[in-house]
N, C-alpha and C positions, 0 to 999 in steps of 0.2 A: 224287696221281692219277696222275703218272706211272708210280712202282712198278704200280699197281694195271693201267694201261693194259698197262706189258708183261708183265704177268702173263695179261694177255687175249689179249693176241699172242703169247706162248707159246702157251696155251690154244688157239688158233686154226690153232697151226701140227701141237699135237697132234691135230687132228680128221684130220689124211693120216695112212693108214697107215704108207706109205712114211716120212714123218717119225718117227712113232715110234720106228719100226723103225732108222733112224738114231742117233736119241737116246736110244735103252737102254730104250724105254720108258716115257717120262716119263708119267706119269697126267694123264687131262684132270679124273678126281674131286678129285685133292691140289689142279692150279690153283684149280678151282671153289672148293674147301672152304676154301682160304684165303680170296680174295674172298669168298667169302657172309660168312665170321666178322672180316672187315677193317667189311664193310658191319651187318653187324649188331652190332658193340661199336661205332661210328659213330654208330647211331641206336637204338641197344636202347629210350629212352626218347622216338624221336619216330615213333608210328605212324599213316603215312599214308594207311590204309586209307577213313575218310573222305572224301577228294577226290573218291572213286567210288561210295562205298556207303552216304554219308551216314554220320550219327553214331553212337556204336556202343551197340545198348538196354541197357546194363549189368543193366539190371534184371529183363530175360528170361531166363526158367527153358528153354533149349533144348528137353531132355527132355520139358518139359511141353507143350512147343508139338509133337509128333511125334503123329497121330492113334493110336487106341488097335489095338494088336498086331493084331488081326482088320482094321480099316481098312488098318494097314501094308501087310498082302498084298493085298488086295482093289484097292489103287493100285498095287501092286507089279506085278500080275497087268495091270491097265490100260494100266499101261505097256510090259507083254511084247507084250498084241496091237496097241496101236496107234500107237507110238511107237517103239519097238526097231526093229523091222523095216525101219523106212525108214532111220535113223542109225546103227544098227549102232554107237555108241559106248561099250559096256555089251558086257559076257562074262557072262550070264547064268550058264555052269555056275559061274562063281568068285564072283561078286557075290552071287549067291541066297543060298549060304551064309553068306556076311557078312552079310547082309540079317535074316536068320533070328537070327544069332548077335548081333546090333544092337537087334533085337526083345526079344528077351527081357531085357535091362539095358541101356534110354534111356540111363541116366547117365554111363555109361562107354562112349560109343560113338566113336572116336577121331574127330578133330574134320575131315581128308579124306573121311571116309565121311559123317557127320553133313549134313555140306553136299550131299553125292551124294545120300543119301536126299533131303532134302529139295526139289531140283529134279527128283528124278525124281516125287515127289507133284507138283509144279507140273507137269509135263509129261502127268501123267497126268490131271490135271484140265482143261487146255488141251485134250485132245484129247475129253474126253466132252461129254454134255450135260448143262442142267441138271438133270434127270430122273434120268439117269444119281447125278449127284453126291446130290442131295435121298436117294437110295435106300443110296449106302456111307458118307457123311459128315451125312446129315439135316440139310442148309444146302444155301443157294446157292451157286453153282460160283463165283458173282465172288467173291463173300464168301471162302471157304476158299482162293480160289487167292489174294487178294491177302495172305491172311494166311501162306501158306506160302510167297509170293513174299519178304514182311519175314521171318519166320526164317530161308531161303534165305541173305540179305542177311549177315544174324547170325554162321552158320557159315560163310559165304567166308570173312568176317573174321575167325573165332576160328582157322579153315585156315591164314592168312596165305599167299591165295591169289597175293596180287601181289608178296611177295619169296621166297617157296617156294614156287611151285608144283609137283604132282607132279597124272601122269596124272589122278589121281581128282579133285582140285581142281579143274583147268582144264575138267575132264568136268563136274563142277557148276557152275563158270561158263558156258559154253558154251548149259549145257539153262537154266539159269536166263535167258541172256539171249532163247534161243529163245521162253523162255514170256512173256515181255515184250512180244515182239514187237506181238501186234497193240494196244498201248496207249501206243507208243511211238513218239516222234516219230524216222524214220527215221535222222535226219541226226545224235541224240544217241545212236543205236542204235548205228551205225556207228562212231562214237569211242569205242564199248565195246567192241566188236568189233576194233576197230584192238586196244585193251590186250592182248586175247584171246591176237590174233594174234603180237604182241608175246611177249607167253609162252610161244606155241607156238615159238617160233622161240629163245627164250633155252633152251628142252628141246630145240631141234635136230630138232624133229619134220620137218620141210622137207626135212631131207637124209637121203637113202635109207641113204650110210654108217654113220651116228649110228643110224639103226633099226637095219639089217642085224647092230650089234653085240650087240641085244638080243637073246633066248632067242624064239621063233619066237611066241606070245602076245604080250608084249609091244611085239615088233616091231610085230604086225600089227596090235595096239590103237592102235598110235601113228598108223599110217597111217589106219586110220579114222576117228580123233579128228581130224588134218589136215585131209582131204578134206570131213569133215564143216564145218570150220568154212569152208574154202576157199569153200565152197559155198556154204553160207546169209551168210556177207560179201558175197561177191559177191552177190547176188540184193537185199541189204539197198542195196549202194551203189549201185545201178544205180535205185532209187529217186528218187539227187538229183546223181548225179555217176558214170555211169559209168567214167569214165577212171581211179576211184581202186579198181576191182575189183581184187583180187591174183590173177585168172588170169591169171596169166603164166610165161611159160617161163624164169623166175629163179629158181626152185628143181627139185629132181628127186625128189620123194618121189614114190615109182609108187604105182599106186590099187591099193586091196585088194584082194585073193584072193577067187574065188569058192569060198567054202569054210562049212562048218556051221561053229558055236559049238564042237558036241562035237567036233569035228578039232583043234581049237586044245586043247592042256594046258599047265600050268604049267610041265612037266618038259624041256617037250620044247626039243628045242636048233635042229633043222630044219624049213622050213615045210612039210607037208604039200602033196602036189600040189592044183592044182584041180581041180573038178568039170567035167564038159562040159554038168551038167545046172543046172537051177536049185538053188540052194541058200536057205537063209534071211536069206544076204545080197546077193540079187541085186540089189535095189534099189540098195544102196549103191555096188556092185561097177560095176554097167552107168553109172550116172549118173555117177561116178567117171572112169569109160574113155571115156564123151562129152566131157567137160569137160575130161581130158588131153589129148584131138585136137583139143577146139576153139583150147583153150589157147595149141597149137602153127601153131594154123591163120594163113594170111596175111590172110584178110578176118576176122578176129576183130583181128589186130594193128593192119591197117589202120584199124580205129575206136578199139583205147585207144592204143596205143603202138606207130608205126612204127618206129620205131629200133630195137626189140624183134625185129626179122626177123634181123638179124643173127645174133641169138643159137640159131638155130633151125637145129638139121643137119638138111638136107631128106633126105638118107639113113634119117634114123632117126625122121623123122616127115613122112610121105607127107601130101599134102594136099588129097587126091580126096576130096570128102565120098560121094560117092557112093559110090566104092569103099567108104568107111568103114562106111557105111549099110548096104553089103549083109554085112559083113564082123559088122556089130550083128545082123541079123536071123539069120545063119547060127549065130554063136555062141552067143546068148542069147534071141532072141525066138522062133525057130522053134520054140522048143521048150518055151515056155511053156503054161500051159491058161489057158484064159480061167474056169476055177471055181477057181481057187485067187486069193483075193483079193491077194495081193503078186506075184502074177506077172501076175495081170489088171494091177496099179498099174503097173508096169515096162513093159509092154506096150505100152501108152496113154502112157507121160509120154515114155518114150525115144521113139515115133515121134512125138510129138508135138515134141518137145525137137529132134528132127534135122530136121525139117520146117521150125520157125522157124528153123535156122540157115540150112536153103536160102536163106528168103528174105535173110537178112543177106546171104548170101553176092551173093545176084543184086541188091540195093541197091548193096554194093560196084561188081560189074561194072558198073552201069549209072551210077555216080556219075561211075566213071573214062571209059565210052565218051564218042563224041564223036556220034552218032547216034541217032537216040530206038529203043527196044527192039522186035524185032520181033514180030511177033503170038504165033508161037511162044513166046517168050521172056515174054510177056505171060501165055499160058495155061499156061505153066509153072508160074508165080509162082502165078498162081491157085491150081492144082493144091495147091502147096506151104500154101497157107493157108486151105484147104480141112481140108486134112490137119491143122495145128495144129487150129482148131475142133473137128472133129470128133473127134479124140483127146480134145480138154476134154469136149466134153460125154458122150460114153462115161465117164468116169473120174466126174464129176459128177453123172450120171442113176443110175448104177449101184448098188443096194445091198451091192455087194460092198465100195465102197470106203467106206464112210458111218465106219469108226475115220480114215480117213486124211484125213477132210473138212479137217482142222486145217490140214494140209498143202497140199493142194489150193486153200485159199482165199487162199493166198500168193501164185498166179497167177493171172493172169488175162486171155484170149489177145486184148487187143487189139491186137496189131501185126495179127492177121486178121482182126480186121473193121475196121481203117482200111483195108487193103489191100484187102480186098472192096469197101469201101462206094467204095472211090477209084477202082478199076478200071468201077464200074459207072456211075458219072458219066463218067469217059471214053470208056467204049467203051458206050454205051447199047445199042447191037445187040448186045453180046452177054448181054443181062443173062437170067437162065433163074430159073424158080422155084428151084429147085433153090440158088441159091446165099442167096436170102432165107427158104427153108426151113433150110438148116443155122447163120445167123445165127439164128432163132426159136428155133432146137433149142433154142441154149446158153445164148441171152437166157432161157429157159426155165426151164432147169438149172440156171444159176447164179442165177437169181431175181433180176436186175438190177434195181438200184432200190430193192428191198422196204429197209426201215430205214433209209435214208438219200434217201428222194426228192428232197431239198431240196440236194443237194451240186450245185458248178457243175459236176464232172465228168459225173454223170449226165446235165445241161442240157446240158451240150456234145457227149455222144456222142448222147442224144435231138435233138440240131438234125442232128448228119451224118447220122443216120437217114434221120429228117423231109426232110429237104435232095433225100437220094438217091431219096428214095421219090416225092416230087411232081415230079422229071425222069421218072422212068419215065409216073407218071400223064399227065404232058403231052405226053407223045408218046406215048401211048395215041392211036386213032384217033376213040374217044370218051369216054375218059376216064373211064372207069368200071370199073378194075380194082379187083381184091378185096385189100386190104393184106395184107402179110402179118402173122401174129399178133403180133411184139415193134413192127409200126407202130400197130397198137391198142392195144397195152399203152403205149406210150409214150404216145398218146396220153390214155389215160384218168389216168393218174399224171398227168401237168401238168396238166391239168382240175382233180385230187383236190389238187396242191399249191395251186391259186390259191384254191381255198374254204376250204381247209386256215391260209395263211398273206396269207392281202386283205392288201396295203401293206407287209410285213413280209418276204416272200418275198423269195428270189432273181429270181424270174419277176415282181414285181409291176409289170413293164412287159409281159408278154404279151397279147396282143390273145387273150381266150379261143374267140372267135370264130372267130378265120383259124384256131388250134389245131383246134378240134371240126372242122372243114370241112377237116382236112389239111395248114394252112399254117403258117409260122414266119416271117411277116412281125412277128411281137411280140418276137420272141427278141431280148434286149439281142444291141447289137452286137460287144461284145468283153467279158469277163469281168475284173476285175483280174486283173493280173499277181502283183499282189501280196497276194493273200488268204493268210492265215494258214495253217499247216496243217491246226489244226481245221476252215476255211471248205473243205479240199480234202478232207474226209473222212479225213485219214490219222490223226488222234488221235481214238482214243474210240470211233470207231462202230464198231457192231459189222458192217457189212457195206456196205460201198461194189464195186460193180462184181463183187462177190463177194471182196473182197480188201480191206482196210484199209489200207494202203501202194501206194499207185500208185508205178508203177515208174518212173523217168522219162528218156526220149532227147528230146534236142530234134534231132527228125526233118529240121527246115529245114536244119539244119546238118552233122547228122550222117550223112545218106541221101541229104542233094540229092535236093530234092522237085521240081526242074523237068527234073532228067535221068532221072526216072521218071513222070512225071506228075502227081506231086502239086503241088498249090497249098497252100502255108501261110498264104495270107489266106483261105483254106477252112476251118481248123483250129478257130482262137478257142480257141486254148488258150496261154500259157505254154511254154516249155520246159522246165519242171518239173513238168509234167503230162501226157505221155507215158509208159504205162506199158508195159513191156518186159520178158516174161518172162526168169529166168533158171535153166536146171537146176536 
């Protein structure tokens, strides 16, 4: 083992261009080749892929598991329409010709490409409706998605992704993990993503010096894949432990460049110049630039790992969020067209994400403050919360984003709901119909509670909303205010839940008469903090608050409830239950 460690140490030194020049150009590939050969010989009979992908299906004929040729091209087109614009982890001009060749002889498809093809089928099905799936494949979406995910597992095993990954196989693993998110416990998915991140690090995707050594096309695709992995992994990590999220200043892969796929050709050595207008990569580029700013920001490091402050050079990484927001508006958003689905998507995704981070910055500032926030600060925070809510409503309600709903369902703007509701309770005099209208619009756009009405999370949201509305009704001179649409719908759903599940529901202690009258006296005083993920709607349910995975942050510990006027005793959730959206 000592010899291998020495080889790895030499390999690490060789990653320094200056050291490589001094040592006469000792090749990193030679050292890595020696290490790979040694491990392959030691474990040639011990294939451990089953540890993550389960036992091998030795009787599965992968060639027969593919859809027919016409279906392959239709699924590929669905992927290009609904998935590729948001992730940009595949290069259409070069991959399309490879898929055409592979479809002509499925028995001879290279293992890594085959895994990538199955992962593309999975993502295409994830992004389409049951009706679309029936038209293309003549079967139920859930059924076909499961069969292609199983085939993708076997293809990943056969391409040896965990021992000898290349960009194709790592991309296939990433897309496969995105495709299973909907029905997977985020704690398990996070562990799988940790493996993918480790593989990416072994390939040095996180190091800009390594990426820059490749031709332009390969180097840029490595950057796109790294950022897609990091953004998805960060989002999943925050569903249960935000401190494990990898969005930190410990690596230096730069964000992707704003260029079209056709600007990149395999023979190119130098990167083409970035466009000053939106391109087909605008969504991935802008999200990556926002995340790059956030990972160096003081408020983000305060929340995740304050020890990393010392790693950030403020001369190279400014921390003024307002200035950065103005830069993003000028650089990307101002030239976006509201008629283009992708540009519409990034316009409101970016604005909502920036507003969410303004809220985070406000919370960290107030947590450190010795005095109560001023009325001006509270008003500004409410404006940010409304921007988060309005941006999400525009995205969910627009027909332009139908193909992108698979992505939007990962993010529910609960921080905005909580902030607005707590502010309404704290400052009754500030209550306006506009706040309730904004929440009702988003509630309807997201179809909150539909398909998962018995979820404890829905119960808690219902309680927060009804308690806040009751306080306003009590302050009314005659107590006969017209309730907002979301209040009316919540009361209706609660009554339906009692009728549908008498004696067996989470709401079996509710007083239906009180609820019908607008009261919340019958709610259980505290939901069990140790409920299983299934009980929280994390696993297997189609939609909870528009998202199958609640993103969790312990607001009481993290943001300082008392400093910002939020009473943890009024929240009625365990620390794992608060959703917090990541870009």
